[in-house]
LUMFI-357616 format. One record per residue: x, y, z of N, C-alpha, C, O in turn. Coordinates in steps of 0.001 Angstrom, whole numbers. Example, Ala and Ser with C-alpha at 12.3 -4.5 7.8 and 13.67 -1.06 7.14 Angstrom:
<rs>
+---------+---------+---------+---------+---------+---------+---------+---------+---------+---------+---------+---------+
!    n_px !    n_py !    n_pz !   ca_px !   ca_py !   ca_pz !    c_px !    c_py !    c_pz !    o_px !    o_py !    o_pz !
+---------+---------+---------+---------+---------+---------+---------+---------+---------+---------+---------+---------+
!   13190 !   -5690 !    7800 !   12300 !   -4500 !    7800 !   13200 !   -3300 !    7800 !   14236 !   -3319 !    8465 !
!   12850 !   -2250 !    7080 !   13670 !   -1060 !    7140 !   12900 !      30 !    7870 !   13409 !    1138 !    8039 !
+---------+---------+---------+---------+---------+---------+---------+---------+---------+---------+---------+---------+
</rs>
This chain:
<rs>
+---------+---------+---------+---------+---------+---------+---------+---------+---------+---------+---------+---------+
!    n_px !    n_py !    n_pz !   ca_px !   ca_py !   ca_pz !    c_px !    c_py !    c_pz !    o_px !    o_py !    o_pz !
+---------+---------+---------+---------+---------+---------+---------+---------+---------+---------+---------+---------+
!  -32151 !  -35082 !    4393 !  -32105 !  -34246 !    3222 !  -30672 !  -33815 !    2921 !  -30177 !  -34067 !    1823 !
!  -30001 !  -33177 !    3864 !  -28625 !  -32727 !    3666 !  -27830 !  -32948 !    4929 !  -28242 !  -33691 !    5820 !
!  -26686 !  -32296 !    4999 !  -25846 !  -32426 !    6173 !  -26449 !  -31671 !    7347 !  -27150 !  -30676 !    7164 !
!  -26176 !  -32144 !    8534 !  -26579 !  -31456 !    9761 !  -25575 !  -30341 !   10069 !  -24443 !  -30350 !    9584 !
!  -26012 !  -29397 !   10876 !  -25178 !  -28238 !   11206 !  -23861 !  -28681 !   11850 !  -22805 !  -28139 !   11524 !
!  -23911 !  -29645 !   12746 !  -22690 !  -30097 !   13422 !  -21692 !  -30702 !   12442 !  -20484 !  -30509 !   12577 !
!  -22198 !  -31431 !   11460 !  -21321 !  -32053 !   10476 !  -20671 !  -30992 !    9575 !  -19486 !  -31079 !    9256 !
!  -21461 !  -29996 !    9174 !  -20923 !  -28900 !    8364 !  -19859 !  -28137 !    9162 !  -18795 !  -27811 !    8636 !
!  -20154 !  -27860 !   10425 !  -19219 !  -27119 !   11276 !  -17904 !  -27890 !   11435 !  -16825 !  -27299 !   11388 !
!  -17995 !  -29190 !   11620 !  -16782 !  -29994 !   11756 !  -15990 !  -30007 !   10447 !  -14762 !  -29931 !   10459 !
!  -16691 !  -30103 !    9331 !  -16035 !  -30139 !    8023 !  -15318 !  -28819 !    7732 !  -14181 !  -28820 !    7260 !
!  -15976 !  -27703 !    8011 !  -15402 !  -26381 !    7731 !  -14508 !  -25866 !    8855 !  -13818 !  -24859 !    8699 !
!  -14526 !  -26570 !    9995 !  -13795 !  -26148 !   11193 !  -14291 !  -24785 !   11667 !  -13505 !  -23904 !   12016 !
!  -15613 !  -24636 !   11669 !  -16305 !  -23448 !   12154 !  -17087 !  -23843 !   13378 !  -17248 !  -25028 !   13669 !
!  -17576 !  -22851 !   14099 !  -18466 !  -23162 !   15209 !  -19874 !  -23369 !   14643 !  -20211 !  -22791 !   13610 !
!  -20694 !  -24179 !   15300 !  -22069 !  -24400 !   14817 !  -22887 !  -23111 !   14715 !  -23728 !  -22980 !   13825 !
!  -22646 !  -22158 !   15621 !  -23400 !  -20901 !   15557 !  -23051 !  -20115 !   14290 !  -23919 !  -19471 !   13702 !
!  -21795 !  -20166 !   13874 !  -21390 !  -19489 !   12631 !  -22065 !  -20139 !   11431 !  -22521 !  -19448 !   10519 !
!  -22126 !  -21450 !   11431 !  -22802 !  -22174 !   10336 !  -24276 !  -21798 !   10296 !  -24820 !  -21528 !    9225 !
!  -24924 !  -21778 !   11453 !  -26347 !  -21420 !   11500 !  -26598 !  -20011 !   10989 !  -27516 !  -19785 !   10201 !
!  -25771 !  -19052 !   11446 !  -25976 !  -17663 !   11007 !  -25731 !  -17532 !    9497 !  -26419 !  -16762 !    8827 !
!  -24766 !  -18273 !    8966 !  -24505 !  -18240 !    7523 !  -25676 !  -18818 !    6751 !  -26066 !  -18277 !    5717 !
!  -26241 !  -19910 !    7242 !  -27411 !  -20525 !    6591 !  -28591 !  -19559 !    6626 !  -29302 !  -19419 !    5631 !
!  -28804 !  -18899 !    7749 !  -29912 !  -17939 !    7860 !  -29724 !  -16753 !    6916 !  -30678 !  -16297 !    6286 !
!  -28483 !  -16252 !    6819 !  -28219 !  -15151 !    5880 !  -28491 !  -15592 !    4446 !  -29042 !  -14825 !    3656 !
!  -28114 !  -16807 !    4108 !  -28336 !  -17333 !    2761 !  -29830 !  -17480 !    2484 !  -30298 !  -17169 !    1388 !
!  -30579 !  -17958 !    3486 !  -32022 !  -18120 !    3304 !  -32725 !  -16775 !    3131 !  -33668 !  -16664 !    2348 !
!  -32272 !  -15759 !    3855 !  -32903 !  -14439 !    3776 !  -32524 !  -13677 !    2506 !  -33388 !  -13107 !    1839 !
!  -31218 !  -13668 !    2172 !  -30735 !  -12805 !    1101 !  -30189 !  -13544 !    -107 !  -29767 !  -12913 !   -1075 !
!  -30189 !  -14852 !     -70 !  -29659 !  -15614 !   -1196 !  -28142 !  -15581 !   -1229 !  -27482 !  -15449 !    -198 !
!  -27608 !  -15703 !   -2423 !  -26161 !  -15761 !   -2594 !  -25463 !  -14487 !   -2115 !  -24347 !  -14549 !   -1599 !
!  -26106 !  -13344 !   -2281 !  -25536 !  -12070 !   -1835 !  -25327 !  -12074 !    -322 !  -24397 !  -11436 !     170 !
!  -26160 !  -12770 !     408 !  -26032 !  -12843 !    1851 !  -24769 !  -13556 !    2313 !  -24366 !  -13409 !    3466 !
!  -24142 !  -14323 !    1434 !  -22927 !  -15037 !    1804 !  -21681 !  -14164 !    1693 !  -20648 !  -14484 !    2281 !
!  -21767 !  -13075 !     951 !  -20613 !  -12194 !     794 !  -20401 !  -11374 !    2046 !  -21339 !  -11122 !    2803 !
!  -19167 !  -10960 !    2262 !  -18854 !  -10111 !    3412 !  -19505 !   -8752 !    3252 !  -19496 !   -8168 !    2169 !
!  -20064 !   -8261 !    4330 !  -20659 !   -6936 !    4331 !  -19630 !   -5882 !    4681 !  -18459 !   -6194 !    4896 !
!  -20063 !   -4646 !    4738 !  -19150 !   -3575 !    5137 !  -18815 !   -3733 !    6615 !  -19627 !   -4207 !    7409 !
!  -17647 !   -3340 !    6950 !  -17174 !   -3477 !    8327 !  -17045 !   -2101 !    8964 !  -16925 !   -1083 !    8281 !
!  -17073 !   -2102 !   10267 !  -16895 !    -844 !   10971 !  -15420 !    -470 !   10947 !  -14558 !   -1302 !   10666 !
!  -15155 !     761 !   11238 !  -13772 !    1212 !   11279 !  -13584 !    2471 !   10466 !  -14479 !    2909 !    9742 !
!  -12441 !    3025 !   10595 !  -12126 !    4270 !    9904 !  -11890 !    4003 !    8422 !  -11287 !    3001 !    8040 !
!  -12379 !    4920 !    7605 !  -12149 !    4810 !    6168 !  -10742 !    5290 !    5847 !  -10138 !    6057 !    6597 !
!  -10240 !    4822 !    4717 !   -8918 !    5242 !    4288 !   -8897 !    6733 !    4004 !   -9875 !    7309 !    3527 !
!   -7777 !    7337 !    4305 !   -7592 !    8750 !    4005 !   -7050 !    8926 !    2584 !   -7089 !   10025 !    2032 !
!   -6553 !    7855 !    2008 !   -5919 !    7938 !     705 !   -6598 !    7011 !    -278 !   -7306 !    6081 !     108 !
!   -6376 !    7274 !   -1541 !   -6898 !    6442 !   -2624 !   -5720 !    5848 !   -3389 !   -4614 !    6386 !   -3334 !
!   -5943 !    4757 !   -4094 !   -4847 !    4187 !   -4895 !   -4265 !    5196 !   -5894 !   -3078 !    5143 !   -6218 !
!   -5107 !    6113 !   -6377 !   -4618 !    7130 !   -7315 !   -3571 !    8035 !   -6657 !   -2637 !    8493 !   -7314 !
!   -3736 !    8288 !   -5352 !   -2759 !    9101 !   -4635 !   -1399 !    8410 !   -4598 !    -365 !    9052 !   -4781 !
!   -1406 !    7116 !   -4363 !    -146 !    6381 !   -4310 !     451 !    6239 !   -5701 !    1672 !    6183 !   -5850 !
!    -403 !    6180 !   -6725 !      98 !    6139 !   -8100 !     831 !    7437 !   -8426 !    1859 !    7423 !   -9103 !
!     299 !    8560 !   -7940 !     956 !    9853 !   -8140 !    2332 !    9863 !   -7481 !    3305 !   10328 !   -8075 !
!    2411 !    9357 !   -6270 !    3695 !    9305 !   -5553 !    4673 !    8386 !   -6288 !    5845 !    8725 !   -6455 !
!    4189 !    7229 !   -6723 !    5059 !    6292 !   -7440 !    5598 !    6920 !   -8716 !    6783 !    6797 !   -9029 !
!    4718 !    7593 !   -9449 !    5131 !    8250 !  -10693 !    6177 !    9324 !  -10412 !    7161 !    9453 !  -11140 !
!    5951 !   10088 !   -9350 !    6887 !   11149 !   -8970 !    8253 !   10548 !   -8619 !    9286 !   11101 !   -8995 !
!    8261 !    9434 !   -7911 !    9520 !    8811 !   -7512 !   10257 !    8216 !   -8711 !   11487 !    8232 !   -8763 !
!    9498 !    7691 !   -9670 !   10124 !    7058 !  -10837 !   10640 !    8066 !  -11854 !   11690 !    7851 !  -12459 !
!    9914 !    9165 !  -12048 !   10257 !   10089 !  -13127 !   11281 !   11140 !  -12721 !   12114 !   11530 !  -13539 !
!   11239 !   11599 !  -11498 !   12151 !   12671 !  -11094 !   13482 !   12091 !  -10638 !   13550 !   10992 !  -10086 !
!   14535 !   12856 !  -10884 !   15892 !   12399 !  -10597 !   16285 !   12558 !   -9134 !   17283 !   11981 !   -8702 !
!   15544 !   13306 !   -8383 !   15911 !   13564 !   -6993 !   15287 !   12527 !   -6055 !   14401 !   11771 !   -6453 !
!   15749 !   12503 !   -4835 !   15178 !   11619 !   -3824 !   14288 !   12445 !   -2895 !   14481 !   13650 !   -2733 !
!   13322 !   11775 !   -2296 !   12393 !   12429 !   -1379 !   12437 !   11733 !     -32 !   12613 !   10517 !      41 !
!   12281 !   12491 !    1013 !   12083 !   11904 !    2337 !   10581 !   11653 !    2501 !    9775 !   12180 !    1734 !
!   10216 !   10864 !    3480 !    8794 !   10610 !    3704 !    8068 !   11899 !    4097 !    6897 !   12072 !    3760 !
!    8738 !   12786 !    4792 !    8133 !   14073 !    5161 !    7812 !   14887 !    3905 !    6737 !   15479 !    3801 !
!    8745 !   14913 !    2956 !    8517 !   15664 !    1723 !    7378 !   15057 !     908 !    6580 !   15782 !     315 !
!    7303 !   13734 !     878 !    6214 !   13083 !     146 !    4866 !   13378 !     798 !    3865 !   13558 !     104 !
!    4837 !   13425 !    2110 !    3601 !   13781 !    2816 !    3182 !   15204 !    2468 !    1995 !   15489 !    2305 !
!    4154 !   16082 !    2359 !    3849 !   17467 !    1992 !    3323 !   17555 !     566 !    2424 !   18348 !     284 !
!    3878 !   16744 !    -336 !    3397 !   16720 !   -1721 !    1939 !   16269 !   -1750 !    1112 !   16872 !   -2434 !
!    1627 !   15212 !   -1009 !     243 !   14727 !    -950 !    -682 !   15776 !    -352 !   -1800 !   15969 !    -830 !
!    -227 !   16440 !     672 !   -1067 !   17432 !    1345 !   -1360 !   18626 !     441 !   -2487 !   19120 !     411 !
!    -353 !   19091 !    -292 !    -563 !   20283 !   -1116 !   -1285 !   19980 !   -2418 !   -2147 !   20751 !   -2842 !
!    -944 !   18868 !   -3058 !   -1529 !   18602 !   -4377 !   -2833 !   17812 !   -4312 !   -3702 !   18002 !   -5163 !
!   -2992 !   16940 !   -3334 !   -4154 !   16055 !   -3287 !   -5048 !   16272 !   -2064 !   -6106 !   15650 !   -1964 !
!   -4648 !   17130 !   -1146 !   -5356 !   17358 !     114 !   -5532 !   16041 !     896 !   -6581 !   15793 !    1491 !
!   -4485 !   15213 !     878 !   -4459 !   13954 !    1626 !   -3411 !   14109 !    2707 !   -2244 !   14378 !    2420 !
!   -3829 !   13936 !    3953 !   -2945 !   14160 !    5085 !   -2631 !   12828 !    5756 !   -3484 !   12231 !    6413 !
!   -1386 !   12372 !    5578 !    -917 !   11125 !    6178 !     296 !   11420 !    7042 !    1023 !   12387 !    6817 !
!     497 !   10566 !    8033 !    1727 !   10686 !    8802 !    2863 !   10064 !    7991 !    2630 !    9278 !    7072 !
!    4074 !   10423 !    8340 !    5242 !    9873 !    7643 !    5283 !    8355 !    7808 !    5609 !    7623 !    6874 !
!    4951 !    7908 !    8992 !    4975 !    6473 !    9279 !    3958 !    5716 !    8435 !    4253 !    4648 !    7897 !
!    2757 !    6280 !    8326 !    1713 !    5638 !    7536 !    2107 !    5581 !    6059 !    1893 !    4565 !    5398 !
!    2673 !    6649 !    5551 !    3104 !    6679 !    4155 !    4181 !    5626 !    3907 !    4148 !    4934 !    2889 !
!    5137 !    5500 !    4831 !    6175 !    4477 !    4677 !    5574 !    3082 !    4671 !    6001 !    2233 !    3889 !
!    4588 !    2826 !    5529 !    3913 !    1520 !    5558 !    3242 !    1208 !    4224 !    3368 !     105 !    3691 !
!    2526 !    2201 !    3696 !    1804 !    2013 !    2438 !    2779 !    1723 !    1302 !    2561 !     808 !     508 !
!    3851 !    2500 !    1228 !    4825 !    2305 !     160 !    5555 !     969 !     294 !    5853 !     317 !    -707 !
!    5838 !     573 !    1512 !    6495 !    -714 !    1738 !    5589 !   -1850 !    1281 !    6044 !   -2786 !     623 !
!    4313 !   -1770 !    1627 !    3360 !   -2799 !    1219 !    3233 !   -2829 !    -305 !    3193 !   -3907 !    -899 !
!    3171 !   -1674 !    -933 !    3069 !   -1589 !   -2385 !    4309 !   -2198 !   -3035 !    4199 !   -2927 !   -4021 !
!    5476 !   -1904 !   -2492 !    6719 !   -2439 !   -3021 !    6747 !   -3964 !   -2920 !    7149 !   -4645 !   -3863 !
!    6322 !   -4492 !   -1781 !    6288 !   -5944 !   -1603 !    5318 !   -6608 !   -2575 !    5605 !   -7673 !   -3121 !
!    4165 !   -5968 !   -2786 !    3188 !   -6535 !   -3715 !    3732 !   -6548 !   -5141 !    3536 !   -7522 !   -5867 !
!    4410 !   -5482 !   -5549 !    5001 !   -5431 !   -6885 !    6103 !   -6471 !   -7029 !    6229 !   -7104 !   -8077 !
!    6892 !   -6647 !   -5991 !    7979 !   -7629 !   -6016 !    7417 !   -9042 !   -6160 !    7936 !   -9846 !   -6934 !
!    6353 !   -9338 !   -5409 !    5728 !  -10656 !   -5503 !    5102 !  -10875 !   -6867 !    5140 !  -11985 !   -7398 !
!    4530 !   -9832 !   -7436 !    3909 !   -9940 !   -8754 !    4961 !  -10246 !   -9808 !    4722 !  -11044 !  -10714 !
!    6139 !   -9606 !   -9692 !    7218 !   -9839 !  -10652 !    7748 !  -11265 !  -10539 !    8034 !  -11910 !  -11547 !
!    7876 !  -11752 !   -9307 !    8378 !  -13109 !   -9110 !    7375 !  -14125 !   -9626 !    7747 !  -15108 !  -10266 !
!    6097 !  -13884 !   -9344 !    5028 !  -14759 !   -9832 !    5302 !  -16216 !   -9549 !    5666 !  -16590 !   -8434 !
!    5123 !  -17033 !  -10564 !    5321 !  -18478 !  -10421 !    6793 !  -18822 !  -10252 !    7132 !  -19821 !   -9618 !
!    7664 !  -17999 !  -10817 !    9096 !  -18258 !  -10714 !    9514 !  -18321 !   -9248 !   10314 !  -19175 !   -8866 !
!    8979 !  -17423 !   -8428 !    9307 !  -17405 !   -7010 !    8836 !  -18656 !   -6297 !    9536 !  -19170 !   -5425 !
!    7651 !  -19158 !   -6657 !    7148 !  -20362 !   -5995 !    7964 !  -21587 !   -6396 !    8140 !  -22495 !   -5584 !
!    8470 !  -21632 !   -7642 !    9313 !  -22744 !   -8067 !   10614 !  -22752 !   -7284 !   11102 !  -23809 !   -6884 !
!   11172 !  -21571 !   -7068 !   12417 !  -21466 !   -6310 !   12207 !  -21958 !   -4885 !   13051 !  -22672 !   -4343 !
!   11078 !  -21577 !   -4271 !   10786 !  -22019 !   -2911 !   10655 !  -23539 !   -2849 !   11158 !  -24171 !   -1920 !
!    9978 !  -24124 !   -3843 !    9822 !  -25584 !   -3856 !   11175 !  -26273 !   -3971 !   11413 !  -27283 !   -3308 !
!   12068 !  -25737 !   -4806 !   13402 !  -26329 !   -4963 !   14173 !  -26259 !   -3652 !   14835 !  -27220 !   -3261 !
!   14083 !  -25111 !   -2971 !   14771 !  -24946 !   -1693 !   14250 !  -25926 !    -650 !   15025 !  -26506 !     111 !
!   12936 !  -26106 !    -619 !   12342 !  -27031 !     344 !   12785 !  -28463 !      49 !   13083 !  -29217 !     975 !
!   12832 !  -28847 !   -1228 !   13240 !  -30206 !   -1574 !   14713 !  -30427 !   -1211 !   15090 !  -31525 !    -799 !
!   15538 !  -29401 !   -1361 !   16950 !  -29522 !    -970 !   17111 !  -29691 !     523 !   17975 !  -30434 !     987 !
!   16257 !  -28984 !    1287 !   16315 !  -29076 !    2743 !   15897 !  -30466 !    3229 !   16396 !  -30950 !    4245 !
!   14988 !  -31097 !    2507 !   14494 !  -32404 !    2911 !   15538 !  -33498 !    2674 !   15529 !  -34525 !    3351 !
!   16425 !  -33277 !    1723 !   17442 !  -34287 !    1388 !   18544 !  -34299 !    2357 !   19478 !  -35089 !    2219 !
+---------+---------+---------+---------+---------+---------+---------+---------+---------+---------+---------+---------+
</rs>
C-alpha cells in the first residue's frame, strides 16, 4: 500500500520509533496531531510588548541607559523582573534579528559572492 516504517525512517533520517509515534499521533488526531505540542519548562517573564517599550525608549530619548537602569524601568512600569544579563541577551537577539531582516536577500547574495571567490 505505502512505504514501510523502516523506509520512511531512512528517508527522513529518523528512528523507526519516532516514525511510528508520528503515524499513531496522525491516526488519532489527524493533521493537528503532527504539530508540536506545548513543552515543559518555565514560561517567559516578558512579552514582546515589553521589549517594544524598551526599544522605543532607547530610540526616542537622547540619553543612554545601562542594563540595570533598563531592568528598573521594566520593573517599575511593567512589573517585569529580569536580570541584567537576561535583558542583554534578549536585546542582543532582537538586534541580530533586525539586522538580518534589513540585510534580507542582499546579505545572502554577498555570502554567495564571497564563497565563489574563495573557491577560485
